C-alpha positions as YAML, in Angstrom:
chain: A
units: angstrom
residues:
- id: 1
  name: UNK
  ca: [-7.57, -35.09, 12.50]
- id: 2
  name: UNK
  ca: [-6.95, -32.33, 9.98]
- id: 3
  name: UNK
  ca: [-6.75, -28.87, 11.54]
- id: 4
  name: UNK
  ca: [-9.30, -26.41, 10.20]
- id: 5
  name: UNK
  ca: [-7.68, -23.56, 8.26]
- id: 6
  name: UNK
  ca: [-8.18, -20.09, 9.73]
- id: 7
  name: UNK
  ca: [-10.50, -17.69, 7.99]
- id: 8
  name: UNK
  ca: [-7.99, -14.81, 7.92]
- id: 9
  name: UNK
  ca: [-4.19, -14.64, 8.07]
- id: 10
  name: UNK
  ca: [-2.72, -11.40, 9.43]
- id: 11
  name: UNK
  ca: [0.81, -10.79, 8.14]
- id: 12
  name: UNK
  ca: [2.94, -8.29, 10.07]
- id: 13
  name: UNK
  ca: [6.53, -7.54, 8.98]
- id: 14
  name: UNK
  ca: [8.48, -6.26, 12.01]
- id: 15
  name: UNK
  ca: [11.60, -4.12, 12.01]
- id: 16
  name: UNK
  ca: [12.77, -1.87, 14.88]
- id: 17
  name: UNK
  ca: [9.34, -0.77, 16.10]
- id: 18
  name: UNK
  ca: [9.57, -1.59, 19.80]
- id: 19
  name: UNK
  ca: [7.61, 1.55, 20.77]
- id: 20
  name: UNK
  ca: [4.62, 0.65, 18.58]
- id: 21
  name: UNK
  ca: [4.60, -3.13, 18.22]
- id: 22
  name: UNK
  ca: [2.56, -4.16, 21.26]
- id: 23
  name: UNK
  ca: [-0.22, -1.74, 20.31]
- id: 24
  name: UNK
  ca: [-0.30, -3.25, 16.82]
- id: 25
  name: UNK
  ca: [-0.37, -6.87, 18.02]
- id: 26
  name: UNK
  ca: [-2.95, -6.23, 20.74]
- id: 27
  name: UNK
  ca: [-5.28, -4.54, 18.26]
- id: 28
  name: UNK
  ca: [-5.13, -7.63, 16.01]
- id: 29
  name: UNK
  ca: [-5.74, -10.02, 18.90]
- id: 30
  name: UNK
  ca: [-8.81, -8.03, 20.02]
- id: 31
  name: UNK
  ca: [-11.10, -8.88, 17.11]
- id: 32
  name: UNK
  ca: [-14.80, -9.05, 18.02]
- id: 33
  name: UNK
  ca: [-16.27, -10.65, 14.90]
- id: 34
  name: UNK
  ca: [-14.33, -13.88, 15.24]
- id: 35
  name: UNK
  ca: [-11.33, -15.64, 16.72]
- id: 36
  name: UNK
  ca: [-10.83, -17.78, 13.64]
- id: 37
  name: UNK
  ca: [-7.62, -16.20, 12.41]
- id: 38
  name: UNK
  ca: [-3.85, -16.50, 12.60]
- id: 39
  name: UNK
  ca: [-1.20, -13.85, 13.15]
- id: 40
  name: UNK
  ca: [2.19, -14.23, 11.45]
- id: 41
  name: UNK
  ca: [4.88, -11.95, 12.90]
- id: 42
  name: UNK
  ca: [8.03, -11.77, 10.77]
- id: 43
  name: UNK
  ca: [10.93, -10.20, 12.64]
- id: 44
  name: UNK
  ca: [13.09, -8.90, 9.80]
- id: 45
  name: UNK
  ca: [16.38, -8.75, 11.69]
- id: 46
  name: UNK
  ca: [15.38, -6.12, 14.24]
- id: 47
  name: UNK
  ca: [18.23, -4.68, 16.29]
- id: 48
  name: UNK
  ca: [16.02, -3.32, 19.09]
- id: 49
  name: UNK
  ca: [13.66, -5.30, 21.35]
- id: 50
  name: UNK
  ca: [11.06, -5.93, 18.64]
- id: 51
  name: UNK
  ca: [12.03, -9.61, 18.31]
- id: 52
  name: UNK
  ca: [11.66, -10.13, 22.05]
- id: 53
  name: UNK
  ca: [8.24, -8.48, 22.02]
- id: 54
  name: UNK
  ca: [7.14, -10.86, 19.24]
- id: 55
  name: UNK
  ca: [8.27, -13.85, 21.32]
- id: 56
  name: UNK
  ca: [6.06, -12.73, 24.24]
- id: 57
  name: UNK
  ca: [3.03, -13.67, 22.13]
- id: 58
  name: UNK
  ca: [4.18, -17.14, 21.03]
- id: 59
  name: UNK
  ca: [2.14, -18.81, 23.77]
- id: 60
  name: UNK
  ca: [-1.03, -17.79, 21.88]
- id: 61
  name: UNK
  ca: [-1.81, -20.68, 19.51]
- id: 62
  name: UNK
  ca: [-2.93, -18.22, 16.85]
- id: 63
  name: UNK
  ca: [0.49, -16.53, 16.69]
- id: 64
  name: UNK
  ca: [3.47, -17.66, 14.62]
- id: 65
  name: UNK
  ca: [6.80, -15.85, 15.01]
- id: 66
  name: UNK
  ca: [9.56, -15.97, 12.41]
- id: 67
  name: UNK
  ca: [13.01, -14.47, 13.03]
- id: 68
  name: UNK
  ca: [15.16, -13.82, 9.95]
- id: 69
  name: UNK
  ca: [18.02, -11.66, 8.77]
- id: 70
  name: UNK
  ca: [17.15, -8.20, 7.52]
- id: 71
  name: UNK
  ca: [16.15, -8.31, 3.84]
- id: 72
  name: UNK
  ca: [13.41, -5.69, 3.66]
- id: 73
  name: UNK
  ca: [9.65, -5.53, 3.93]
- id: 74
  name: UNK
  ca: [8.95, -7.10, 0.51]
- id: 75
  name: UNK
  ca: [10.84, -10.29, 1.39]
- id: 76
  name: UNK
  ca: [9.06, -10.42, 4.77]
- id: 77
  name: UNK
  ca: [5.61, -10.04, 3.20]
- id: 78
  name: UNK
  ca: [6.39, -12.67, 0.56]
- id: 79
  name: UNK
  ca: [7.43, -15.12, 3.30]
- id: 80
  name: UNK
  ca: [4.23, -14.35, 5.18]
- id: 81
  name: UNK
  ca: [2.12, -15.14, 2.10]
- id: 82
  name: UNK
  ca: [3.87, -18.51, 1.69]
- id: 83
  name: UNK
  ca: [3.21, -19.41, 5.32]
- id: 84
  name: UNK
  ca: [-0.38, -18.18, 5.45]
- id: 85
  name: UNK
  ca: [-3.16, -20.77, 5.71]
- id: 86
  name: UNK
  ca: [-6.18, -18.47, 5.83]
- id: 87
  name: UNK
  ca: [-8.89, -18.22, 3.22]
- id: 88
  name: UNK
  ca: [-8.09, -14.50, 3.23]
- id: 89
  name: UNK
  ca: [-4.88, -12.55, 3.86]
- id: 90
  name: UNK
  ca: [-4.42, -9.05, 5.22]
- id: 91
  name: UNK
  ca: [-1.26, -7.04, 5.85]
- id: 92
  name: UNK
  ca: [-0.72, -4.81, 8.87]
- id: 93
  name: UNK
  ca: [2.33, -2.59, 9.28]
- id: 94
  name: UNK
  ca: [3.91, -3.06, 12.69]
- id: 95
  name: UNK
  ca: [3.51, 0.56, 13.78]
- id: 96
  name: UNK
  ca: [-0.18, 0.72, 12.79]
- id: 97
  name: UNK
  ca: [-3.35, -0.54, 14.51]
- id: 98
  name: UNK
  ca: [-6.80, -1.80, 13.48]
- id: 99
  name: UNK
  ca: [-10.19, -1.61, 15.15]
- id: 100
  name: UNK
  ca: [-11.96, -4.56, 16.76]
- id: 101
  name: UNK
  ca: [-14.40, -5.05, 13.84]
- id: 102
  name: UNK
  ca: [-11.75, -5.24, 11.13]
- id: 103
  name: UNK
  ca: [-12.75, -8.70, 9.87]
- id: 104
  name: UNK
  ca: [-15.91, -8.54, 7.67]
- id: 105
  name: UNK
  ca: [-18.97, -10.45, 8.93]
- id: 106
  name: UNK
  ca: [-19.85, -11.79, 5.51]
- id: 107
  name: UNK
  ca: [-16.71, -13.94, 5.46]
- id: 108
  name: UNK
  ca: [-18.85, -16.22, 7.61]
- id: 109
  name: UNK
  ca: [-21.90, -16.17, 5.36]
- id: 110
  name: UNK
  ca: [-23.15, -19.62, 4.31]
- id: 111
  name: UNK
  ca: [-23.64, -18.17, 0.83]
- id: 112
  name: UNK
  ca: [-20.12, -18.05, -0.60]
- id: 113
  name: UNK
  ca: [-21.35, -15.78, -3.39]
- id: 114
  name: UNK
  ca: [-21.64, -13.03, -0.77]
- id: 115
  name: UNK
  ca: [-17.89, -13.06, -0.22]
- id: 116
  name: UNK
  ca: [-15.75, -10.65, -2.19]
- id: 117
  name: UNK
  ca: [-12.31, -11.28, -3.66]
- id: 118
  name: UNK
  ca: [-11.08, -8.07, -2.06]
- id: 119
  name: UNK
  ca: [-12.34, -5.99, 0.86]
- id: 120
  name: UNK
  ca: [-11.36, -2.35, 1.30]
- id: 121
  name: UNK
  ca: [-11.39, -1.06, 4.88]
- id: 122
  name: UNK
  ca: [-11.59, 2.55, 6.02]
- id: 123
  name: UNK
  ca: [-8.13, 4.10, 6.30]
- id: 124
  name: UNK
  ca: [-7.41, 6.86, 8.80]
- id: 125
  name: UNK
  ca: [-4.01, 8.58, 8.80]
- id: 126
  name: UNK
  ca: [-2.74, 9.66, 12.22]
- id: 127
  name: UNK
  ca: [0.03, 12.14, 12.99]
- id: 128
  name: UNK
  ca: [2.78, 11.00, 15.32]
- id: 129
  name: UNK
  ca: [0.96, 12.66, 18.23]
- id: 130
  name: UNK
  ca: [-2.17, 10.59, 17.50]
- id: 131
  name: UNK
  ca: [-4.30, 13.34, 15.96]
- id: 132
  name: UNK
  ca: [-6.19, 12.60, 12.74]
- id: 133
  name: UNK
  ca: [-4.42, 13.79, 9.60]
- id: 134
  name: UNK
  ca: [-6.70, 12.38, 6.90]
- id: 135
  name: UNK
  ca: [-9.68, 10.05, 6.53]
- id: 136
  name: UNK
  ca: [-10.24, 8.23, 3.25]
- id: 137
  name: UNK
  ca: [-13.98, 8.14, 2.53]
- id: 138
  name: UNK
  ca: [-15.83, 5.84, 0.14]
- id: 139
  name: UNK
  ca: [-19.32, 6.07, -1.30]
- id: 140
  name: UNK
  ca: [-21.32, 2.87, -1.72]
- id: 141
  name: UNK
  ca: [-20.36, -0.67, -0.78]
- id: 142
  name: UNK
  ca: [-18.97, -1.98, -4.08]
- id: 143
  name: UNK
  ca: [-16.57, -0.63, -6.67]
- id: 144
  name: UNK
  ca: [-15.71, -1.86, -10.16]
- id: 145
  name: UNK
  ca: [-12.21, -2.96, -11.11]
- id: 146
  name: UNK
  ca: [-11.40, 0.00, -13.38]
- id: 147
  name: UNK
  ca: [-12.81, 2.54, -10.92]
- id: 148
  name: UNK
  ca: [-10.73, 0.92, -8.19]
- id: 149
  name: UNK
  ca: [-7.58, 1.18, -10.30]
- id: 150
  name: UNK
  ca: [-8.13, 4.85, -11.04]
- id: 151
  name: UNK
  ca: [-8.85, 5.63, -7.39]
- id: 152
  name: UNK
  ca: [-5.74, 3.70, -6.36]
- id: 153
  name: UNK
  ca: [-3.51, 5.35, -8.96]
- id: 154
  name: UNK
  ca: [-4.50, 8.83, -7.81]
- id: 155
  name: UNK
  ca: [-4.70, 7.88, -4.08]
- id: 156
  name: UNK
  ca: [-7.87, 9.96, -3.82]
- id: 157
  name: UNK
  ca: [-9.85, 7.53, -1.66]
- id: 158
  name: UNK
  ca: [-7.96, 4.24, -1.99]
- id: 159
  name: UNK
  ca: [-4.23, 4.17, -1.33]
- id: 160
  name: UNK
  ca: [-1.63, 2.07, -3.15]
- id: 161
  name: UNK
  ca: [-0.62, 0.54, 0.19]
- id: 162
  name: UNK
  ca: [-1.23, -3.19, 0.71]
- id: 163
  name: UNK
  ca: [-2.73, -2.62, 4.15]
- id: 164
  name: UNK
  ca: [-6.38, -1.76, 4.91]
- id: 165
  name: UNK
  ca: [-7.30, -4.46, 2.38]
- id: 166
  name: UNK
  ca: [-8.30, -8.11, 2.80]
- id: 167
  name: UNK
  ca: [-7.38, -10.44, -0.10]
- id: 168
  name: UNK
  ca: [-8.72, -13.82, -1.14]
- id: 169
  name: UNK
  ca: [-5.62, -15.98, -0.72]
- id: 170
  name: UNK
  ca: [-6.30, -18.34, -3.64]
- id: 171
  name: UNK
  ca: [-5.98, -15.36, -6.01]
- id: 172
  name: UNK
  ca: [-2.59, -14.36, -4.61]
- id: 173
  name: UNK
  ca: [-0.74, -17.46, -5.85]
- id: 174
  name: UNK
  ca: [1.01, -15.68, -8.71]
- id: 175
  name: UNK
  ca: [1.41, -12.38, -6.84]
- id: 176
  name: UNK
  ca: [4.43, -11.22, -4.91]
- id: 177
  name: UNK
  ca: [6.14, -8.03, -3.83]
- id: 178
  name: UNK
  ca: [9.03, -7.20, -6.20]
- id: 179
  name: UNK
  ca: [12.45, -7.44, -4.60]
- id: 180
  name: UNK
  ca: [15.08, -4.69, -4.53]
- id: 181
  name: UNK
  ca: [12.37, -2.05, -4.90]
- id: 182
  name: UNK
  ca: [12.08, 0.34, -1.96]
- id: 183
  name: UNK
  ca: [9.40, 2.65, -3.37]
- id: 184
  name: UNK
  ca: [6.49, 1.55, -5.54]
- id: 185
  name: UNK
  ca: [6.49, -2.16, -4.65]
- id: 186
  name: UNK
  ca: [3.03, -1.74, -3.11]
- id: 187
  name: UNK
  ca: [1.66, -0.14, -6.27]
- id: 188
  name: UNK
  ca: [3.02, -2.97, -8.46]
- id: 189
  name: UNK
  ca: [1.68, -5.70, -6.16]
- id: 190
  name: UNK
  ca: [-1.82, -4.24, -5.92]
- id: 191
  name: UNK
  ca: [-2.12, -3.51, -9.63]
- id: 192
  name: UNK
  ca: [-1.31, -7.09, -10.60]
- id: 193
  name: UNK
  ca: [-3.51, -8.61, -7.89]
- id: 194
  name: UNK
  ca: [-6.50, -6.67, -9.22]
- id: 195
  name: UNK
  ca: [-6.10, -8.40, -12.58]
- id: 196
  name: UNK
  ca: [-7.02, -11.73, -10.91]
- id: 197
  name: UNK
  ca: [-10.27, -10.72, -9.23]
- id: 198
  name: UNK
  ca: [-13.95, -10.19, -9.95]
- id: 199
  name: UNK
  ca: [-15.52, -8.54, -6.90]
- id: 200
  name: UNK
  ca: [-14.48, -5.71, -4.58]
- id: 201
  name: UNK
  ca: [-16.47, -4.71, -1.49]
- id: 202
  name: UNK
  ca: [-16.10, -1.63, 0.68]
- id: 203
  name: UNK
  ca: [-16.24, -2.74, 4.32]
- id: 204
  name: UNK
  ca: [-17.09, 0.37, 6.33]
- id: 205
  name: UNK
  ca: [-16.90, -1.22, 9.79]
- id: 206
  name: UNK
  ca: [-13.27, -2.19, 9.34]
- id: 207
  name: UNK
  ca: [-10.90, 0.64, 10.19]
- id: 208
  name: UNK
  ca: [-7.14, 0.78, 9.76]
- id: 209
  name: UNK
  ca: [-5.15, 3.46, 11.58]
- id: 210
  name: UNK
  ca: [-1.95, 4.52, 9.79]
- id: 211
  name: UNK
  ca: [0.79, 6.03, 11.92]
- id: 212
  name: UNK
  ca: [2.53, 8.66, 9.79]
- id: 213
  name: UNK
  ca: [6.23, 8.65, 10.66]
- id: 214
  name: UNK
  ca: [8.93, 11.02, 9.45]
- id: 215
  name: UNK
  ca: [11.32, 8.20, 8.60]
- id: 216
  name: UNK
  ca: [8.95, 6.29, 6.29]
- id: 217
  name: UNK
  ca: [10.27, 5.28, 2.86]
- id: 218
  name: UNK
  ca: [8.14, 7.92, 1.12]
- id: 219
  name: UNK
  ca: [9.26, 10.74, 3.39]
- id: 220
  name: UNK
  ca: [12.98, 9.94, 3.53]
- id: 221
  name: UNK
  ca: [15.40, 12.07, 1.50]
- id: 222
  name: UNK
  ca: [16.26, 11.02, -2.04]
- id: 223
  name: UNK
  ca: [18.38, 7.95, -2.63]
- id: 224
  name: UNK
  ca: [19.19, 6.27, -5.98]
- id: 225
  name: UNK
  ca: [17.04, 3.26, -5.02]
- id: 226
  name: UNK
  ca: [13.97, 5.48, -5.29]
- id: 227
  name: UNK
  ca: [14.46, 5.76, -9.06]
- id: 228
  name: UNK
  ca: [13.12, 2.21, -9.39]
- id: 229
  name: UNK
  ca: [9.70, 3.74, -8.75]
- id: 230
  name: UNK
  ca: [9.78, 4.97, -12.36]
- id: 231
  name: UNK
  ca: [10.40, 1.44, -13.65]
- id: 232
  name: UNK
  ca: [7.39, 0.23, -11.67]
- id: 233
  name: UNK
  ca: [5.17, 3.03, -13.00]
- id: 234
  name: UNK
  ca: [6.39, 2.45, -16.56]
- id: 235
  name: UNK
  ca: [5.60, -1.27, -16.33]
- id: 236
  name: UNK
  ca: [2.08, -0.62, -15.00]
- id: 237
  name: UNK
  ca: [1.45, 2.07, -17.62]
- id: 238
  name: UNK
  ca: [2.45, -0.25, -20.48]
- id: 239
  name: UNK
  ca: [0.27, -3.05, -19.14]
- id: 240
  name: UNK
  ca: [-2.72, -0.76, -18.57]
- id: 241
  name: UNK
  ca: [-2.58, 0.42, -22.21]
- id: 242
  name: UNK
  ca: [-2.95, -3.22, -23.28]
- id: 243
  name: UNK
  ca: [-5.40, -4.56, -20.72]
- id: 244
  name: UNK
  ca: [-7.72, -1.71, -19.75]
- id: 245
  name: UNK
  ca: [-9.69, 1.18, -21.21]
- id: 246
  name: UNK
  ca: [-8.13, 4.45, -22.33]
- id: 247
  name: UNK
  ca: [-9.28, 6.20, -19.17]
- id: 248
  name: UNK
  ca: [-7.34, 3.74, -16.98]
- id: 249
  name: UNK
  ca: [-4.18, 3.98, -19.10]
- id: 250
  name: UNK
  ca: [-4.49, 7.77, -19.01]
- id: 251
  name: UNK
  ca: [-4.57, 7.77, -15.21]
- id: 252
  name: UNK
  ca: [-1.65, 5.32, -15.17]
- id: 253
  name: UNK
  ca: [0.21, 7.84, -17.31]
- id: 254
  name: UNK
  ca: [-0.65, 10.48, -14.73]
- id: 255
  name: UNK
  ca: [0.83, 8.27, -12.00]
- id: 256
  name: UNK
  ca: [4.01, 7.87, -14.08]
- id: 257
  name: UNK
  ca: [4.38, 11.63, -14.52]
- id: 258
  name: UNK
  ca: [3.40, 12.33, -10.89]
- id: 259
  name: UNK
  ca: [6.17, 10.00, -9.71]
- id: 260
  name: UNK
  ca: [8.64, 11.74, -12.03]
- id: 261
  name: UNK
  ca: [7.75, 15.10, -10.50]
- id: 262
  name: UNK
  ca: [7.95, 13.62, -7.01]
- id: 263
  name: UNK
  ca: [11.49, 12.36, -7.61]
- id: 264
  name: UNK
  ca: [12.68, 15.36, -9.63]
- id: 265
  name: UNK
  ca: [11.77, 17.78, -6.85]
- id: 266
  name: UNK
  ca: [13.76, 15.67, -4.36]
- id: 267
  name: UNK
  ca: [16.89, 15.44, -6.49]
- id: 268
  name: UNK
  ca: [19.98, 17.36, -5.40]
- id: 269
  name: UNK
  ca: [21.20, 20.05, -7.87]
- id: 270
  name: UNK
  ca: [23.10, 18.62, -10.81]
- id: 271
  name: UNK
  ca: [21.94, 15.06, -10.23]
- id: 272
  name: UNK
  ca: [22.51, 12.65, -13.11]
- id: 273
  name: UNK
  ca: [18.97, 11.33, -12.62]
- id: 274
  name: UNK
  ca: [17.38, 14.64, -13.58]
- id: 275
  name: UNK
  ca: [17.30, 13.88, -17.31]
- id: 276
  name: UNK
  ca: [15.28, 10.69, -16.87]
- id: 277
  name: UNK
  ca: [12.60, 12.48, -14.85]
- id: 278
  name: UNK
  ca: [12.47, 15.42, -17.26]
- id: 279
  name: UNK
  ca: [12.25, 13.17, -20.32]
- id: 280
  name: UNK
  ca: [9.14, 11.45, -18.88]
- id: 281
  name: UNK
  ca: [7.53, 14.76, -17.92]
- id: 282
  name: UNK
  ca: [8.23, 16.34, -21.32]
- id: 283
  name: UNK
  ca: [6.89, 13.28, -23.17]
- id: 284
  name: UNK
  ca: [3.52, 13.06, -21.44]
- id: 285
  name: UNK
  ca: [2.69, 16.38, -19.75]
- id: 286
  name: UNK
  ca: [0.70, 17.71, -22.71]
- id: 287
  name: UNK
  ca: [-1.72, 14.79, -22.42]
- id: 288
  name: UNK
  ca: [-2.54, 15.55, -18.79]
- id: 289
  name: UNK
  ca: [-3.20, 19.29, -18.45]
- id: 290
  name: UNK
  ca: [-6.87, 19.22, -19.50]
- id: 291
  name: UNK
  ca: [-7.78, 15.74, -18.23]
- id: 292
  name: UNK
  ca: [-9.89, 16.11, -15.08]
- id: 293
  name: UNK
  ca: [-9.27, 12.48, -14.13]
- id: 294
  name: UNK
  ca: [-5.71, 13.53, -13.27]
- id: 295
  name: UNK
  ca: [-5.00, 15.12, -9.90]
- id: 296
  name: UNK
  ca: [-5.22, 18.90, -10.03]
- id: 297
  name: UNK
  ca: [-1.72, 19.38, -8.60]
- id: 298
  name: UNK
  ca: [-0.24, 17.19, -11.35]
- id: 299
  name: UNK
  ca: [-2.10, 19.07, -14.06]
- id: 300
  name: UNK
  ca: [-0.86, 22.34, -12.57]
- id: 301
  name: UNK
  ca: [2.70, 21.04, -12.27]
- id: 302
  name: UNK
  ca: [2.56, 19.89, -15.90]
- id: 303
  name: UNK
  ca: [1.44, 23.36, -16.99]
- id: 304
  name: UNK
  ca: [4.05, 25.16, -14.87]
- id: 305
  name: UNK
  ca: [6.79, 22.89, -16.23]
- id: 306
  name: UNK
  ca: [6.35, 24.62, -19.61]
- id: 307
  name: UNK
  ca: [7.14, 27.94, -17.93]
- id: 308
  name: UNK
  ca: [9.98, 27.19, -15.50]
- id: 309
  name: UNK
  ca: [11.15, 24.14, -13.59]
- id: 310
  name: UNK
  ca: [13.02, 26.47, -11.22]
- id: 311
  name: UNK
  ca: [9.76, 28.21, -10.35]
- id: 312
  name: UNK
  ca: [8.12, 24.83, -9.80]
- id: 313
  name: UNK
  ca: [10.92, 23.83, -7.42]
- id: 314
  name: UNK
  ca: [10.46, 27.13, -5.55]
- id: 315
  name: UNK
  ca: [6.73, 26.45, -5.09]
- id: 316
  name: UNK
  ca: [7.53, 22.92, -3.93]
- id: 317
  name: UNK
  ca: [9.87, 24.24, -1.22]
- id: 318
  name: UNK
  ca: [7.23, 26.73, -0.06]
- id: 319
  name: UNK
  ca: [4.60, 23.96, 0.00]
- id: 320
  name: UNK
  ca: [6.83, 21.68, 2.10]
- id: 321
  name: UNK
  ca: [7.23, 24.40, 4.73]
...
């Protein structure tokens, strides 16, 4: 007899998170809306006890554990997508947790037209001590594709992260996380997935709790690998100019310049990468200053860059304190 495919596949890349992993797994296995799901744990060459913790859950028929050499989170997520059997896929980072109503009820509606191609869940950022840092709030229950892209590019209410989102698996066939990219792979993946879909629903009962850690890829000190973020932003910007309205391509430009500022202000003095960041900023900053679709801090940074980059760096150091 053919085994019925699960409704949802949870994909969790795991790497050296022994202090957080059980909380993550237990939150996934405590879903109230259904038990019709699978959990794929991909141990990406952990050197602590994370792999052993994964193995503790193998007796649960819903859980699949994969152990592999360390190749990074993008490779792990891509493997998870190939293994997934669910009608929908969702990603959970192994130091985060979800609430017990994370899976939308309308995935079980007899009317398939009620089901969206993408569900957005409420995202709550937590400090390392567990206190709330930020809550992303959405108005309404649906959002159009271009509005989604602009929200995602500015991270106002929808983040670029792949988590806190539930994807129709059949539309992910041509999507993957780019390899050898340590910053911006999420942005690239989400942008190109959105091109495949028709409907996006906001699911307000589903909550995803993000554990903000000091050693995350975004917060770590500059490394040359981070410069690949600019290649990702350039690729998305070029595509948006071709495929979407001017307002979307304008916000994609803002993301490109924002990323250039982000990297420039991390660079050590005299870095050879400075010219690339400055060239992007100088080319596009004049188009952003008066565009209210662009984040205020980026418009201000673009204006201040005409005056003095040294002053801008000084303000950045003060802000970080």
